[in-house]
N, C-alpha and C positions, 0 to 999 in steps of 0.2 A: 400846257396844264401840268400842275404838280399836285400829286395826291399821296397821302400816307395813311395806310390802314383804311382806305376808302374815303378819307376825308380830304376835301379840296383845300390845298394850302396856297393856291395862287393868290397873290396880293397885288393890288394896283399901286400906282405911284403915291396916291393920296394916303393910303393905309400905311405904306412904308414910311412916309414922311411923319405921320403921327407917332409911329413906333420909335423912330430915331429921335424925335423931339422929347419923348418921354425918358428914354434911356439910351444914350449914344453907345453904339458898339465900339467906337474908337477908344472908349475908356475901359472896355471889358477884356480881361485876360482870361481866356478859357482854358488854356493848356499850360501846364508847368513843365519845365525841364526836369528830367530825372537826375538826381544827384549822382547815382552810381548804378547804371543799368546792368552791370555784370561784367565778368572777366572777358566775355567774347564780344562786347559791344563795339569794340574798335574795328571790327571787321565788316560792319555793314549797317551801322545805325546812323542814318542821315537826319533823322527827325530832330535830334537835339540841336542842330544848327539853325533851327527856325523858330520864330515866335510870331505867329500871325493872329490878327484880330478877326473876329467873325464878320462875315458879310451875309446879309439877308439873301435868301433864295439862291444859295450857291452850294453845290455838292463838289467836294474835292476827293479824287481817288488816286492815291499815290502807289508807287511800286514798292515792294519789300514787305517783310514780315513785321519789322519794327515800327513802321509807319501805318497808321490806320486811316480809313476813309471817314470823312465827317461832313456834315451839312447843317446849315442853320436856316430855319424857316419861321414864319409867323403862324400862330394859331390862337384860338380864343378859348375861354372857359367852356363854351358849348362844344368846341372841337375836342377838348380834353375829356369831356364826359363820354365821348364815343371811343377815344383812343385808349384810355386807361384800362377799361375792362379787357381789351384785346391784348394790350402790352403786358399785363400782369396776370396771365392765366394761371390759376391754381397757385398763386403766390410766387411765380417764377417769371423773370423778365423774358419776354418773347419777342423775336424779330417780326416786324411787319413790313409789307411791301411798300417801297417808295417808287412811284411811277412818274417818269418824265415823258411827256408826249407833246409834240408841237402841232398835232392835228394832221400831219401828212403821213401817208402810208409808209410803213417800214421805218419811221423815224421816232422811235420810242424805246425805252428799255425799263426794266424793273430790277431793283436791287433790294435785298432783304437787309434792313437796318434796325438797330436797337435804339430805344428812346432813353436819353439821359433825363434827369429831373428838369422839367420845363422851368424857365426863369421868368418870373412875373415882370412885366413892363409897366403895367398900370393896374393895380389891384384895387378896384372900386366896388367889388361885390356884384358885378353884373355879368350876364352871359357873354357880353362882348368884350370883357377884359382881355387884353393882349398878353401873350406869352412868347418868349423866344424858345423855339423847339430845337434842341440839339440832337442830331441823329448820328450814330457811328456804326461801322461795320464790326464784324466779330473780332477783328484784330485788336480793337480797343481792349477787349476783355481777355485776350491772350496774355496781356501784361498782368492780369489778375489770376492767372492759372499757375498753381504750384505743382511741380512734377519733377520726376527724376528720370535721367537717361543714363543707361550703363553702356560703356564702351570699353572693350578690351583691345589694346593696341595690337595690330597685326592680325587680329581675328575678326573683329567687327567690320563689316563692309559699309560703304557709303549708303547703299540702298537700305541696309538694316538701320543705319543711323537716322535717315530721313523718316523711315517708318516708325521708329521709336519716338522721335520728336512729334510726329503726327498723332501717335497714340496718346502722348502726354497732353497734347493740345485738344484732343478729341476731334481731329479732322483727318481726312484722307488726303495725302499729298502725292500728286502725279509728278514723277521725276523723269527728265530726259535721260537717255543713255549717257553714262559717265565714262569718259576715256580711261583706259587702264593705266595711263601714266600717272593718274592721281592716287594710285596705290590704295592706302587705307586711312581712315580717320585716326588721329592720335587719342590717347586716353584723356587729353585735356577737354574733350567733349563730354566727359562724365559730368553730369549735372545733378546736384543734390539741392533741390528747392531753390534754384536760381531762375532768373528771368529767361523764358523760353524764346521770345521773339529774336533777341540777338543770337541765340544758339542756332536758330534756323537760318538767319541771314549769314552767319559765319560759316555754316556748313556749305551753303550755296556758293558763297564767295570762294571758298577753298577749292571748289571744283570748277571754277570759271563760269558760274551760272548766277542767276538772279531768282528771287522769289517773287511771284506775282499772284495776287488774289483777284479774280475777275468779279464782275458785278453779279454773276450768278452764284457767287460764294465758293466756287471751286478754287483749290490751291494747287499751284504748279511751281516746279523748279525747272527753269528753261535755260537752254544754251543760247548763245548769240545767233546761231543759225536758225533755230526755231523762232526766236524773237523777230528776226528779219523777215521770215515768211509771213508771220502773223501781221506784221506792220504793213507789208505790201498789200495784204488782203484788206486792211483798213482803208487804204487810200481810195478804194473804189466806192466807199459808202456815200460820200457827199462831195460836192464841189467845194474847193477851198475859196473862202471869201476874204481872208486876211492872213498875213504871214506867209508861210510857204515851207518848202523843203530846203534846208541848208545844203549847199553844193558840196557834198562829200562823196562825189562820184569818182570812179576810176579814170582820172584824166589829169594830165600835167597842168591843166589850167584850172582845176578845181581847188577848193580851199582845204584839202586834206593836209597841206603843208603846215597849217596852224594847229593840227590835232595829232599827227602821227610823228613820233620821234623815229629816228633812223634805227635806234637800238633800244631794246628793253633789257635792263640788267636785273637778274634775279639773284638775290642774296640768300644763302643758306648758312646756318650755323655749322661750323666745322667740328667734327668729332674725330677721336682717334680710333685705333683699331678695335678698342673695346666699347666704342660708342659713347665715350665720355666726352662732354663738350670741352673744347680747348680754349674757349673765350674769344675766338676769332671767327671770321666769316669767309665763306667761299662764294665768289661771284661768278655767275655764268652769263655772258653777254650773248643775246639773241638778236641778230639783225633782221629787220623786216624782210629784207631781200632774200633771206635764207628760208623763209617759211612757206613760200609758194602759195600765198593767199591770192587767188585770182582777182578778188575785188580790189586789190591794191597793186596789181602788176605794173601799172603805169603811174602810181601816185607819187606826188612830191612829199618829202618829209622835211622836218627841221633837224638840224644837227644837234642832237642831244640824246640823253639816256633817261628813260622812265624807270624808276626803281620799283621793283616788286620784291616782297620778302616771303620766304616760306620757312616753316619750322622744321622741315625734314632735315635730319642730320646728314651732312656731306662728309663721308669718310674715305679712307684709302681704297676701299673695295667696291664702292657703289657709284662710280663715276658715270657709267652708262645710264643708270637709273635716275640720277640727279639731272643729267643732261636732257633726258626725255621729259622729265617733269618740268624743267625750265622752258623747254620749247613749247610744251602744251600750255603752260601758264601764259607765256608771251603771246601765243597764237590766239587764245581766248580773249586776252585783254585787248589786243589789236582789233578783233572783230566787233567788240562792244563800242569801239570809238566811232563806228559808222552811223550812230543814231542821228537822224536828220530832222525830226519834226519840230517846228515852231509854227503851228497852224491854228486857224480859227474857222469854225463852220457856223452857218446860220442854222438855227433849229437844234434839234436833238440828234446828234450823231451817235449811233449805238456802237461806240468804239470798243473793241475787244483789247483788253490790256495785253501788251506783248512783252514789255521789258525794255524796248527801245525808247520809250517815253519815260519821263520822270514822274509825271502825273497828268491827269485829265481833270478839267473843271467844267461843270455844267452850270450855267448861271441864267436865271430868269430876270432879265432887265425890265424896265418899265413897259416895253412894248413887244419884247421878243425873247426867245430862248437862244442861247449861243453855247457852243462847245469849243474849248481851248485845249490843245495838246502841246506839251512842252517837253523837250529833250532834257536829259540830266545836265547839271552844271558842268562847265568846262573843266573845273579843277577838282573833281572828286578825288579823294585820296584814300579809298578803301584798298589798301595795297598789300595786306598781309594774308597769307593762306596757311592753314594748319593741315599738315600731311605727315603721316608716319610711314617711313620706308624701312629698308634694311639697316639704315643708320639711326633709326629711332626718330624721336621728335624732341626738339629743344625749344620750349615755348615760354619759360618764365621771363626771358629777356624781352621778347616781343610784347607780352602782355603788360609787364610793368611799365614799359616805355610808352606804349600806345594808348593804354587806358587813360593816362593823364593827358596825352596829346589830344584826345578826342574832344575834350571840353574847351580847348583853347585854339581850335583849328583856325578861327578867324583872327586870332591875335598874334600868333607866332610868325616869325620870319623863317627863311631857310637857315640851315646851319651856317654859322660863321666859322671858317676854318682858321685856326691859329696855331702856329708852331712855337713851342716853348723851348728856349735855349738857355734859360737861367731862371732862378727864383724870381717870382713876380710879386710886387706890392702895388695895390691900387689898380686892379684890372678894370677898365671902363666898360660897363655893359649898357650904357645908354642906348635905348632903341634896339637892344639885342635880346633875343629870347632863347636862342639855341647856339651853343658853342661846341665845336668838335676840335678837341685838342690833340695835336701831335707833339712829339717832344724828342729831344736828343738824349735825355736821361730822366731820372726820377727827380722832378722839381716840385716846388711848393708855390701856392697862391695864397696870399695873406688877406687881401681885402678886395671886395668887388664894389666899385663906385658907380655913380650915375644912375642909380635905380629909383623907381617910383614905387609908391605904396602898393603892396599886393603883387608886385612883379614876380613872375615865375621865370626861373633860369634853368635851362636844361644843359648839363655839362656832360658830354660824351668823351670818354677817354679812349682813344684809339692809338695811343703812343707806343704801346708795348712795354711801358714802364708804369709804376704807380704814380699817382698824383695826390699830393698831400694838401690838406686845408688845416694849417696849424692854429687857426683862431682868427684874430683880427675882428672883423665884423661878421664872421660866421660863428654861430653858437656851437661850442664843443663842450662835452661833459667833462668836468674835473680838470679843464685846461689841457686835455690830451687831444692830439690832432686826429682828424679823420683822414683815412687813406682810401682813395678810390682806385680799385684795381683796373687794369687795362681791359678794354672790351666792355666796361660797365658804364652806366649813366646814373647821375644823381640829379635830383630836382630840388632847387632851393627857392624859397619865397622870402621877399623882403618886407619888413614892417617899418614904417616911419615912426611908429610909437617908440620902438626900442632902437631904431636905426641898426637893426641886426638882420642877418639872413638866418632862416631856419631850414634845416634839411627836412623835406616833406615827402621824399620818395627816393627809392634806389632800385635799380635793376640788379637781379641776382640770377645766377645759374644754379641748377640743382646741386646741393652739396657744398656751396661756397658762400662767402660773405662778399657781396659786391662792394660794400663800404665797411671798413673796419676801424674801430677805435682801439688804439694800442693797449690801453689799460684794461678795458672791460671785455674786449672781444664781443661786443654787443652790436646789434644793428638798430635798436630803438630804445630811447630812454625818455621817460616823462616824469617830471618831478614838480613839486609845488612848495608853498610855505609850510614850514614845520617838517620837512622831509630831509633825512640824511641818508645818502646813498654812498656807501664806502666800498671801493674796489678792494678785493682781498689779494690781488696780485697773482691769482692762479686761474683766472677766467671766471671766478665767481664774484658775487657782490653781496653786501649786507644792506638790507633795507630797514630803516627805522622811520616811523611816521607818527606824528602826534594826533592825527585825526584821520577818519576814513576817507577814502577816495582820493588821497593825495599822492600816492606812490604807485607806480607801475614800472615793471622792469621786464625786459625780454632778452634773454641770453641765447646765443646760437649754440646748437648742438653740432658737434663735429663728428666725423665718420668713425665707425667702430665695427669691427667684425664680431659677430656673435659666436658664442660657445654653447655647449650643451647645458651650461648652468648660467644663471643670471649674471650679467656683467653691467657695470655702470657706464652710462654714456655721458661724456663731458658735454655741456657744463652742468653746474648745479647752482642753486641760489640759496643763500643763507638769510633767514628772517630773524631779526633781533627784536622787533617791536611786537608787543602783545596785541592780539586782535584776531579778526577773521579775514581770511584771504581766499580769493578765487585763483585757482592755479590751473593752467592748461599746458599740455605738452603736445606739440605738433611734430610728428616724426615721419621722415621719409625712409621707408624700409624697402630694401632691394631683396626680393625673395630668392632663396637658393633652391636647392633640390626639393621637390615635393616630398613632404614628410607626413607621417601619421599624426604628429602633433605639430600644428602650425607655429611659426614664430610668434612669440608673445612679447608685448611691450607694456611696461608698467610705469606709472608716475607715482613716486612714493615720498612720504614726508617722515623725517626722522628727527629725534631730539638731539641734544648736544652730544650724547654718548653714542648716537647712531644705533641704538638698540631697540627703540620703540617705533613701530610703523603705525602711522595714523590713518593712512588711506591709500588705496591703490585701485587702478582700473586696468584690466587686461584687454588688449585689442588685437586686431589682425587675425582674421579667420580664413583668408584666402591663401592658396598655396600654389599659385602659378609661377613656375620657375622663371627667373629673369625679369619679372615685372616689378616696377616700383610702385608702392602704395603710399599714400599720404593719409594719416589719420590724426585726429585731434582727441586728446584724452582730457576730459574735464574733472577736476577735483573741487567740488563746491563746498563752501562752508568749512574749510580747514581752519581749526582754531589753534592759535599759537599761545602757549603759556607764558605769562609774564616772567621776565628775568631769565628765560632759557632760550638759547639759540636753537633754531630748527633749520634743517637743510632739506631742500627738495632736489631730487635727482630722478633721472630716467634710467630704468634698467630694462634689459631685454635678454631673451634667450631663444635659441633654436636648437632642438634636440639633435639635428643633423650637423650643426655647426657650419652651415653653408650660406646663411643669410648675413646681411650687414645693414647697418644704419648709415645712410649716405648724407644725412643732414636733418635739419629741423630747428625748432627753438622751444624754449621753456619760458613761460610767462607767469609772473606772480603779481596780483593786484590786491592791495589792501582795501577791503570793502566795509570794514566795521571795526 
């Protein structure tokens, strides 16, 4: 039996056939893919890889914070008359109990679910009119929760981070003990009104754990060891009637050889003695045989390396710390690979979510209830962790690279490795999505051929030299070449309308330009009809536009040590066209010694004589020495006088002269 809010939702085959004839669920798209779930989505958001059609009388319960439980059932107008007063108590959506019971002792469970607007299947004005009832658990509305989480690198602990995320979501999170090797969370977990579910999944992934929400509504962050114990307890609940346990036992004749690589390679961004990123990576190889994992003592492996990435900076003085972190990451990853279930049970199996499963489905068929438990997919690639150690944390590279990768996981191939020994014209990328270039010197690539419409091409430069795109069928501004720095990646997209490649993304490390255009020193340029954008030869540019919304320019700010009086931060933008502009300055400020007056950053607009200031905003109130802050300064509605050139620049000061600007950018958009 299935009931919700005390209303019996059990439907026989004839009733389901009528409903399907009225409105086929095969044509119904219930869930949409999110276009950009947030900076941290790449670390644990599996939901985006699926697009499933509803199935009557089925409840799906997945693992993770980013995925939510959902079920689809039939109800009538008369049923809704009972449910709606309960679901909308005092004008607030309220969870009601969904009860699954197969009539046998101990074979039932209750889950608190929320009702989305019922979808009419046959609206004839009678009490028997049918509706599709969609129910979800609280995780669905976590995506609708706006909150902020504050993290201070090297100070905030993992326990404090999980507690802060729980507070923002309005839930209590039970967290397994976190190994000391995972150090501290980096400041990248600072969240200002971003999606919280990926934040929670990313934090769990970063300490080798998973988020599970059980059917009783409790939220847990569990280790592989805890998950394994809970899984074993589940096996005694019901006899298996279909499927079974995959043979991933500790035996040379088991099937672990198709799951376990002999080595896990953990890659860390390399930093120098001052914790500045060098643009290269440090790899730590961890052999399974070195970890003393008893469950794998006699296991067969395949000859290969699984890649894990971590944001913790690997420097000359923290080798022991990085080695311990690599061993812990590899150990946890190996232990999660032992997930064995692909089983089915007759009736309602009150399965307790452990984390070793990917999801559990309860389905009411024409004559019986069944339970299905499935392990995660074989090729899950949630491989990046965020950790801050004594070498700091370098994350811009990972985020820019993997946020894009997330949405094309099922489309891209592994990196094609190509060594450049000369300048190349017409490099064929047919069937290729990712290219890793090595080189003997600084070379150029002029054309990419063999592309299809919309194709994305990831180009990773690991050559140690610059890689130049001088034009050809790659769009470049003002005919000046793009130059890709070593250790950076650029993303191009092809259009058959123009038969040209556009640059749609680039990885950058703090304080540098991953992709540089010689003339403008800019990293993004958008123009349109009626727009004139003229480089001034000094890192600045002049924008002239005949109508609103046609011109946008973003110039990179370079590093600058601050003094006791205001100093200008390169670059600046000159505006020649009359009109109204939206100006923003994003500044990365490295704090110096704590001072009575905090460092201040201003974005200012001057006329041609540089004497009249039209607007400024001061920011940065924190004074923690050695910490890098990123702030955005908006100047809205800046009006430029006709016939007079105006320049925008960023200025900053620190009364102790110990702080510095490490990077950032200045943007001007004509809006009127």
